[in-house]
Structures are given as C-alpha cells and as structure tokens.
C-alpha positions as CSV (number, residue, x, y, z in Angstrom):
1,M,25.7,8.1,8.1
2,S,26.7,9.2,11.6
3,E,27.3,6.8,14.5
4,Q,24.2,8.1,16.3
5,N,22.0,7.4,13.3
6,T,23.5,4.0,12.9
7,D,22.6,3.1,16.5
8,T,19.1,4.4,16.0
9,L,18.5,2.2,12.9
10,R,19.7,-1.0,14.4
11,C,17.1,-3.7,13.9
12,G,18.8,-7.0,14.9
13,P,16.4,-9.4,16.6
14,N,18.8,-9.7,19.6
15,D,19.7,-6.0,19.8
16,P,18.1,-4.4,22.9
17,R,18.7,-0.9,21.5
18,Q,16.3,-1.4,18.5
19,T,13.7,1.3,18.1
20,M,10.2,1.5,16.5
21,S,8.3,4.3,15.0
22,I,4.7,4.6,16.3
23,H,1.7,6.9,15.7
24,T,0.0,8.2,18.8
25,R,-1.5,11.3,20.3
26,K,0.6,13.8,22.1
27,I,-1.0,15.8,25.0
28,T,-0.2,19.4,24.2
29,D,-2.0,21.0,27.2
30,S,-4.4,20.0,30.0
31,C,-6.2,21.4,33.0
32,R,-8.5,20.2,35.7
33,D,-11.6,21.8,37.2
34,K,-13.7,21.5,40.4
35,D,-17.0,23.2,39.4
36,C,-19.7,24.1,41.8
37,I,-22.7,24.5,39.5
38,E,-25.3,26.6,41.4
39,D,-29.1,26.7,40.7
40,L,-29.1,24.6,37.6
41,R,-32.6,24.4,36.0
42,V,-34.0,20.9,35.7
43,Y,-36.3,20.4,32.7
44,L,-38.7,17.8,33.8
45,T,-40.8,15.4,31.8
46,G,-44.6,16.1,31.4
47,G,-45.6,13.7,34.1
48,S,-42.8,14.8,36.4
49,Q,-43.8,18.4,36.0
50,Q,-47.4,17.6,37.1
51,L,-46.0,15.8,40.2
52,L,-43.8,18.8,41.1
53,D,-46.7,21.3,40.8
54,S,-48.7,19.3,43.4
55,A,-45.9,18.0,45.6
56,A,-45.5,18.9,49.2
57,N,-41.8,18.2,49.2
58,V,-39.1,17.1,46.7
59,R,-35.7,15.5,47.5
60,V,-33.2,15.1,44.7
61,R,-31.8,11.6,44.7
62,C,-28.9,11.6,42.2
63,A,-27.5,13.1,39.1
64,E,-26.1,11.0,36.2
65,L,-24.0,12.3,33.3
66,L,-25.7,11.3,30.1
67,N,-23.4,12.7,27.4
68,T,-21.0,15.6,26.6
69,Y,-20.7,17.8,23.6
70,I,-17.3,19.2,22.8
71,D,-16.4,22.0,20.3
72,V,-12.9,23.2,19.5
73,E,-12.3,26.6,17.9
74,P,-9.0,28.5,17.4
75,V,-8.5,31.7,19.4
76,A,-8.4,34.6,17.0
77,F,-5.5,36.5,18.5
78,D,-3.2,33.5,19.2
79,R,-3.0,30.7,16.7
80,N,-1.4,28.3,19.3
81,H,-4.3,28.4,21.6
82,Y,-7.8,26.9,21.2
83,C,-11.1,27.5,22.9
84,I,-12.9,24.3,24.1
85,D,-16.6,24.7,24.7
86,V,-18.0,21.7,26.7
87,T,-21.7,21.1,27.3
88,F,-22.7,18.5,29.9
89,Y,-26.2,16.8,29.9
90,Y,-27.3,15.3,33.2
91,R,-30.3,13.0,34.1
92,I,-31.7,14.2,37.5
93,L,-33.7,11.8,39.6
94,A,-35.8,13.0,42.6
95,D,-38.5,11.8,45.0
96,A,-41.7,13.9,45.3
97,V,-44.0,13.6,48.3
98,V,-47.7,14.1,47.2
99,G,-50.2,14.0,50.1
100,S,-49.8,11.0,52.3
101,C,-48.8,8.6,49.5
102,R,-45.4,7.1,49.2
103,P,-42.8,9.2,47.3
104,A,-43.1,9.2,43.5
105,T,-40.1,9.4,41.3
106,L,-39.7,12.4,39.0
107,Y,-36.9,12.9,36.6
108,G,-35.6,15.4,34.0
109,L,-32.7,17.0,32.3
110,A,-30.1,19.6,33.4
111,V,-27.6,21.2,31.0
112,F,-24.4,22.9,32.0
113,S,-21.8,24.6,29.7
114,K,-18.3,25.7,30.4
115,R,-15.2,27.0,28.5
116,A,-11.5,26.4,28.7
117,V,-8.6,27.8,26.7
118,L,-5.6,25.5,26.2
119,C,-2.4,25.5,24.1
120,G,-2.8,23.2,21.1
121,E,0.4,24.0,19.3
122,D,0.5,25.0,15.7
123,S,0.2,22.6,12.8
124,R,-0.4,23.2,9.1
125,A,-0.7,19.6,8.1
126,H,-3.9,18.2,6.6
127,I,-4.3,14.5,7.3
128,F,-6.6,12.2,5.2
129,R,-7.1,8.6,6.1
130,S,-8.1,5.6,4.0
131,D,-11.6,5.5,5.6
132,T,-12.3,9.1,4.5
133,R,-15.3,9.4,2.2
134,I,-16.2,12.2,-0.1
135,G,-19.4,13.8,0.9
136,G,-21.1,17.0,1.9
137,P,-23.3,19.4,-0.2
138,D,-20.5,20.3,-2.5
139,G,-19.1,16.8,-2.8
140,I,-15.9,17.7,-1.0
141,T,-14.6,16.4,2.3
142,R,-12.6,19.0,4.1
143,A,-9.9,18.0,6.6
144,Y,-9.8,19.8,9.9
145,A,-6.8,17.8,11.1
146,N,-4.8,20.9,11.7
147,R,-7.0,21.4,14.8
148,P,-6.2,19.4,18.0
149,T,-8.6,16.9,19.5
150,A,-10.2,17.8,22.8
151,V,-10.8,15.1,25.4
152,V,-12.9,15.5,28.5
153,E,-12.8,13.2,31.5
154,V,-15.5,13.8,34.0
155,L,-17.1,12.0,37.0
156,D,-20.8,11.8,37.7
157,P,-21.7,15.0,39.7
158,M,-22.5,15.1,43.3
159,V,-25.9,16.6,44.3
160,L,-25.1,19.4,46.8
161,S,-28.5,21.0,47.2
162,S,-31.9,21.6,45.5
163,K,-34.7,24.1,45.7
164,I,-38.1,24.7,44.3
165,R,-39.3,28.1,43.0
166,E,-42.6,29.3,41.8
167,A,-42.7,30.1,38.1
168,C,-43.7,33.7,38.8
169,D,-40.5,34.1,40.9
170,C,-38.2,33.1,38.0
171,A,-36.6,36.1,36.2
172,S,-36.7,34.4,32.8
173,D,-38.3,31.3,31.3
174,T,-36.2,31.4,28.2
175,V,-34.4,28.1,27.2
176,T,-30.8,29.1,26.3
177,A,-29.4,25.6,25.9
178,Q,-30.0,23.6,22.7
179,I,-31.1,20.1,23.6
180,P,-30.1,17.5,20.8
181,S,-32.7,15.1,19.7
182,G,-30.5,12.2,20.8
183,I,-30.7,13.4,24.4
184,C,-34.5,14.0,24.2
185,S,-34.9,10.4,22.9
186,L,-33.5,9.0,26.1
187,Y,-36.7,10.1,27.9
188,D,-40.0,8.3,27.4
189,E,-41.9,11.6,27.7
190,E,-41.4,15.0,26.2
191,L,-39.4,17.5,28.3
192,V,-41.3,20.5,29.6
193,L,-39.2,23.5,28.5
194,S,-41.7,26.2,29.5
195,G,-45.0,26.4,31.4
196,G,-45.9,24.8,34.7
197,Q,-46.3,26.3,38.1
198,R,-43.0,25.4,39.7
199,R,-39.3,25.0,38.8
200,L,-36.8,22.6,40.1
201,F,-33.2,23.8,40.6
202,V,-30.2,21.8,41.7
203,T,-26.6,22.6,42.8
204,L,-24.0,20.1,41.5
205,G,-20.4,19.5,42.3
206,Q,-18.3,18.1,39.4
207,F,-14.7,17.1,38.9
208,S,-13.3,17.1,35.3
209,I,-10.1,17.1,33.3
210,V,-9.8,18.7,29.9
211,R,-6.9,18.1,27.5
212,L,-5.9,18.8,23.9
213,E,-4.2,16.1,21.9
214,R,-2.4,16.1,18.5
215,D,-1.3,13.2,16.2
216,A,2.4,12.6,16.5
217,Q,5.0,10.2,15.2
218,L,7.4,9.1,17.9
219,V,10.5,6.8,17.9
220,I,10.5,4.6,21.0
221,P,12.9,1.9,22.3
222,V,11.5,-1.6,21.9
223,L,12.2,-4.3,24.5
224,D,9.8,-6.9,23.2
225,Y,6.4,-7.3,21.5
226,S,3.5,-7.6,23.9
227,I,2.0,-11.1,23.7
228,P,-1.0,-11.9,26.0
229,T,-0.3,-14.3,28.8
230,K,-3.9,-15.0,29.7
231,E,-5.6,-17.9,27.9
232,C,-8.9,-17.4,26.1
233,C,-11.9,-19.2,27.7
234,D,-15.6,-19.3,27.0
235,A,-16.9,-19.3,30.5
236,V,-18.4,-16.1,31.9
237,G,-16.7,-16.4,35.3
238,G,-13.3,-17.3,33.7
239,C,-11.4,-20.5,33.2
240,A,-11.5,-23.1,35.9
241,E,-8.4,-23.0,38.1
242,D,-6.9,-25.7,40.3
243,P,-7.7,-24.4,43.9
244,C,-4.3,-25.7,45.2
245,E,-2.5,-23.8,42.5
246,M,-4.4,-20.7,43.4
247,F,-3.7,-21.2,47.1
248,S,0.1,-21.6,46.4
249,R,0.3,-18.0,45.1
250,I,-1.2,-16.5,48.3
251,P,1.6,-15.2,50.5
252,F,2.0,-16.6,54.0
253,P,0.2,-14.2,56.5
254,A,3.0,-14.1,59.0
255,Q,1.8,-10.9,60.6
256,Q,-1.5,-12.5,61.6
257,F,0.5,-15.0,63.7
258,S,2.1,-12.2,65.8
259,P,0.4,-11.4,69.1
260,Q,-1.5,-8.1,69.1
261,G,-2.5,-5.9,72.0
262,C,-6.0,-4.5,72.6
263,D,-4.9,-1.2,71.2
264,D,-3.9,-2.8,67.9
265,N,-7.4,-4.1,67.2
266,K,-8.8,-1.2,65.2
267,N,-11.7,-3.2,63.7
268,D,-13.2,-4.3,67.0
269,K,-16.6,-2.8,67.4
270,D,-16.8,-2.7,71.2
271,G,-13.1,-2.0,71.8
272,S,-12.6,-5.2,73.9
273,C,-9.7,-7.6,73.3
274,Q,-10.6,-10.8,71.5
275,T,-8.6,-13.8,70.5
276,C,-10.3,-14.4,67.1
C-alpha cells in the first residue's frame, strides 16, 4: 500500500489526520431567477367571485406561496442535462369595496409555471434503499435514482400591481393549469375556474434558486464528533439562567462612554444634540 493511502486510512483516536466516509448530496448545477410574473389570473372562490362582480374597487393585499410541484426529465439531445419544470401555487388575498360598507376580504388561487435546464451529470447507478417497498400495478418498484434531485428555494412573492377585466374582454377562459386536489382542499369553497362577470389579475415579483443534486460518497477530514453543548430543558422559553452570569458575557460598551458631537447622533429625530 502506498504512503498516501496509508495516511488516508489512519484511524487512531489522537490522529488529527483521520478521515471519514460520508453520504451526502452533491450540487451539480444551480441557477437563480428574478421573475416578474405579469397579469397572472386569480381563480377566486365562489363567494369571492360574487364580491368581485359587484365591487367598486379591489386592492390586492398579499400573495403567499402555498406549494411547489417539481418535475425532472432528461433532455433528449444531451444526457448530462435535465429539464426542471416548476409550478408554483399562490394564495392571493385582496380587499373589495362594495358600496359604502367596509372592505370585504376575497381570496383565490394563482398558478405560475417555469422551466430551467441544468447540468445533472451522468449516472447509470440504480439505488434501492431498505425502506423501498414493492408496489405498483405490475408489482415492481422501479428505481429512478439515476436522475438527479431538483431543489427549489423561493421567497413569498411581492405584489407589484393588480387589475380587473371584464369577462368579455378576456381572450380565452380556458384553464391551462392543472390544480391538484390537495391545493383545492386548502380553500373552504370551490374555486371558480370559469364563469363570472369579471376577472382578477395580479403581477408578482419572485426570487428563486433552482439546483440539481446527486447522491455522492465523500471522504472528509474529521476533527471531532459533534456533541451538543446546550442542555435539554422542558420550559418553552428555555432554561432559567442566572442573570449575573448572563450579564457577565455582555461586552463592556466602551464606545458609548466616548463623547459624541451633534453630527454623530444619527438616531435623533429632531436633529438636536442631547445628552441621553
């Protein structure tokens, strides 16, 4: 065995050069996006649609990301690249002014789909785990472990603008997005996919990161095992701590004892110089 391999396999308890083999996910490729989603149709609930049809004015309050569906398929002409189709489902809340009454809340669902192509590297391995169960119509469980795993990180979108259109002004009333039953169950009323006199559209701004990951076995240097330093406690607010012990860890605020001029007081509301 070579000297290099000998050093790699050292496993003495006091040897700082000892190594460990771990199983983790390697990021093969990633990208980030800043999407401006214009005129996104909002599918309102039945009661909300009635409010919209008679409302004098509507102001969209906020948009909340409910869930994301991710699908990964290999690119036909390049086996190292994969197409990631991502569908976002948003809950839209708005205030509708009807007559002279106080604003009423209306809410609905908006759906946005996007696509990204990333390098996922090539792998011919099929991985089965101990928790894999045989199933399916033919009694066989097929492994798709040769495909990478797509991960999407996304923030709740910002509402940039909104508009109302008459139903007769909309070019098409066809629902192109498939809404899963799990998303529909989050609403206490059935969503109105067609019909009604008016349509609500929103423009959203969204930041997202998309990446592809593959299972990998890595050899890493080991300094020590990670042992928690915090003690377990059964109180919601945390374990009681000695206030003097806590105060002893606060650094001395020497800068606050230094004289400051009037121009240094940036937090003063009226701009005058104060002593406290």
